[in-house]
N, C-alpha and C positions, 0 to 999 in steps of 0.2 A: 643529473636532475637539478632543478632550481631549488633554492631554499624553501620555496612555497610547496612544491610538489614533494619535497622530502618529508613533509608532515604526513603524507598519505600512505596507507598500506599498499602492497602490490595489488593490482587489479585482479580479482580472483578468477574472473571468467577466462582469462588467458590460459590458466592451468588446465582448462577443459578441452583445449584444442586437439591434443592427440587422441582423446577419446571420441571427439566429434568425427575425426578422420576415420577412426575404426568403424563407428556406426554408419558413416556415409558409404563405406565400402560394401555394406550389405547388398545382396543382389536385388532386393526389393526396395532399396533406398532407406534413408534414415527416418526414424520417427523421433522428432525433437520435442521432448517433454521437459526441457531444461529451463529456458528463460521465462516462459509464462506470458508471451506476448499474444494478444488477441489475433485470431485468424479469420473470424467470421466477418461478413460484410458490415459496413457502417449502415445502420438503418436508413431507409430511403427518406424519411421525413427530416432526418438530420442532414443528409446530403443536400436536400432541397433548400434547407435553411442556410447552409453554408454558401451554396451557389447564389441564392437570392441576395446575399450580402457581399458578393464578390467585388462589386464596384464600391470600394471603401478607400478613397484616396487620402483621407485625413488620418491623423494619428488617433489611435484608440486611447481611452483613458485607463489608467491603472486600476481605478476603482470599479470599472465596468459600467455598462449602460444601466440606467434605471430598470430597464426590462430584465437584465440579467440579475440584478440584485433582488428584484421581485421574485424571479424564478428560484433563486437560491433560498430566500426566506420561506417561500411557499413550499418548496420541497422539504426543507428542514422541519416545517410544521407537520407536513403530511406523512413523511417517512420516518422521521426521528422522534416525533412527538414534542419537538422543541416549542417553547412558548415565549412570546415577548421579543422575538428577534426583529430588529429593525435593520435598515441599510447600514447603520453604524456597526452592526454585529457581523457583517460578512465582508469577504475580500476575495476576489478572483486571484488565482495564481497560475503560473505557467507550467502546469503539471505538478504533481506532488513531490517528485524527486528533487526538483529545484528547491522547493521550500524546505524539505528535510535537510538538504546539504547546506543551505545558507541561513537557516533560521538562527542558530547560535550567534553567527556573525551579525545578523540584522538586529538581534536583541542586545548587541553590545557586549556579549560575553567574551572573556579572554582568560589569560593565565590566572589561576586561583579560583576560577569558577568551575562548577561541576555540571555535567550533563549525564543523566542516567537513562538507561534503556534496558529492555529485557535481555537476559543472558543469551537466549536464542532470538535473533532479530535480523531484520533488514540491515545490511552492512552500512548503509548511508547514515544511520544515526551516529555511528562512531566517526564516520568521515566528517560530518558536520561539526562535531566537537573538535576534531583535529584541525580543521580549517580555521576555527576561531582560536586555536591554541588553548582551548579549555580542557580540563581533565574529563575523562570519560569513565563511567562506572557502569558495569553490567550487573543486573540484579535478578534474583529469583522472586523476591517479594519486594516491591518498591518501598514499602514502609520500613524495611530493614536498612535502607540506605541512610547513612549519616546525613542529616539535613543541613549541616554546616556548609555554607557556600554552594549548596545545591540550587541552581537557578532554573534548570529546565528538566522536567521529568516527562519522558516519553512513555505513553501506553500504546499498545498495538493490539486491537481486538476487533475483528478476527485477526489472528496472528499470521504474519508471513515470517517463517515458513511453516509453522506447525498447524495452522488452522484452529488453534485453541481460541475459545470465546470466554471472556471474563464475564462472570455472572453479575447481575445487577447489584447484589450485596457487596461483591468485591469492588466494583466501581464506586459505590457509595463510600466504602471504607477508605479507598485511596484518595478520592476527591477531598474528603474531610481531612485526611492527614496532610495533603498538599496545602490546603488552605491554612491549616493550623500552623504550618511552618513557613508560610509565605512563598511557596514554590509554585512556579507556573507549570500547570499540567497541560500537555498537548497530546491529544489522543488521535492516533492515526487509524481512521475507520474506513479505509478505502475499500475494504471487502464486506462492508456491513450488509449490503443487499444480497450477499451470497452465503446465507446461513443454510445448512442442510439438516443437521441433527440438533441444532441449538438456534435460538433466535437472538442475534446480537442486539445489544442495547447501546445507545450513544451516551456519552458523558453529558450531552445537552438535554437528555430526557429529564423532566422536572423531578422524577423520583430519585434521580442520581444527583443532580446539581441543586436541588431544593428550589428550583425556579429562578435561581440567580446564575449568571454566567461569569461571575467574578472568578478570575484565576484559572478558567478552563477554556481551551480552544480545541475544536475538532477539525481534522483534515479529511476532506473527501475528494474523490477523483471520479471522472467520467470514463477513465480508460477501460476499466474492466466491465462495468455495468452496461456501457453503451458502445463498446468496441472503438473507443476514441483515443487509444494510446498515441496514434499519429497526430492528433489534434493538439495535444498538450493542454488539456482543460481540467482544472481542479479549482477548489476553493477552500477557504477557511471560514469557520463560523464560531462565535463565542464572545469572549471578553472584549467589549467595545474599546476600552482604553488600550489594550494590547494591539488590537487591529488598527486603531488610529495611528499609533506610532509606526507600525509596519507599513501602513499606507504611505505615510510621509517618506519613509526610507526608500520604499519601492518606487515612488515617484521620482526621487533623485536618481535612482538606479535604472530608470526606464524599463522596469520589469512589468511589461504589459502584455496581456493576451490579445492576439490579433482580433480585429473587429469581426471578420467572418467567423472565427472560432467562438466569439462571444454569442453571436446569433445562433450558431449551431448548439451551443450549450443551453440556451433558452429553450430550444425545441426539445433537446434531450431531457432536461429536467422537468418539462411539462408533460411528458408522456411516460406512463408506466407499462404500457403494453409491450413495447420492444424489450424492456427489461425482463418481463416474465417469459417472453419467448426465448431470450438468450439464457435465462436460468434453466429452462427446460433442456436446452442443448447441453449445457454443462452438467446437469443432473444425470442425463443419460450416459455421458462420457465418464462421469465419476463412478457410476454404478458398474460400468463395464470394466474400467481399469481397477477398481477396488477388488472386484471378484477375481480378476486375473492375477493380481499381485498376491492376494491371499492364497490362491491356488498354487502359486509358484513358490510358496514358502516364506512370504513376507509377513511381518506383523505391522499393523498400522496403528499409530497412536494419534490422539486428538483428531485433527482433520474434520471436525464437526462443522467447519465453515471454510470459506475462501476457495481458491482455485487450485489447491494443492493437496496431495496425499503425502503424509509424513511417514515414511516406511523404512523398515529395517529388516536385515537378516542376521542381526547381532554379529556383525563383522565391520571392519573398517569401511567407511563410506566409499573410499576409493576402490576397494575390492568390488563393492557392489556396482559402482559406476563402470568398472572394467567389464564385469560380467554382463551387464545390460548392454553395454556398447557392442559386445560380441554378438548380441542378438539384433543389433541395429537400432537400439533404443538409447537415447541420450537423456540423462537426468542430471539434476544438480546435486553435488555432494553436500552433505549436511554441515560440514565444517566451514562452508562459506558463510554460515550464519552464526558462527561461534563454536568454540571448542566442544561445547556440550552436545553438538550435533554430529560428532565424529563417527557415530555408528549408524547414521540415518542418511537417507536421500530424500530429496524433495521432487515429487513427480507432479508435473503440471498437467492440467486438463485442457490446456489451450493448444489443441491440435485438431485438425479436421476429423470428421466422423470416419473418413476413409483411413486416415493415419492411426487413429485410436483403434480401429478394428484390426489394423496390421499389427499394432503392439500387442493387443489381446491374443491374436493368433500365435504370435511368437512366444508369448509367455506360457501358452498352453502346450 
């Protein structure tokens, strides 16, 4: 390995391959509930917008078209309740994972700086800190982190993997704490439109941020809400000063969303109907999987939002993975998301109705 790749942990998904092979050997085929990639069609209005913009011979802009910036600010006002956002408060990005992995580097963080993220979390938060050679700190309560040299605080609500939703009061408290200590707070809200038993709130809601975007940035993605994981379409919204610096850096780095994807994102952000239709699909799959897992002896914690059920049989996650693989069902082991998840598995709802029905039948 190179000195650069030496900074990174082993890629966790490689460990799942033997269990995937076991599940794939099932006579009726594998039911893959592990990665969480969308499987339903891209809505027709989005496909049409992409096709209409296919003749795009020139370079796109990193900041996005004015139409895209209008669509982002309009969506943030309509869906998040955000107020006072201008074009300076938004920035398109090439999918949210790219941003998570490279944000500490783009912020200029390095040795001696700290990045904090939830103890159970998307692994790329840690990867981003490692790429920048910054220290990484996992927390149970962000306000318990020593603020000395803390430069970036990640929130994730609804959570991947647990589906936990932070209450408005919790968000208010953490935003106030971060501002008091001069810490940039970045909230990963990619599952915000997928609340089931709780209504997620954005850090950009005026009740949370006090009508000011100072020191707060929200990350949003079209991958899950609009089945656009293959398009790599996401955006940032919040502190104009932070986003202006990131825009300049990303211009130098050529980190631009393709012009057809920008046009598709405008269509996606302007339409709520397809989101409600997709929510209904996921709600039905969630109800079926939840009932089947509970009937099979699982306990489900949190999972009040997002596209996952956080489930346990009070045993090693790898024993559970092996058990489900023997039934032809592949899930993600909880320790992929931190040692605190060692007794849990993450069960994704992103499989077709037919495959979900197969999993339900096998669990019964």
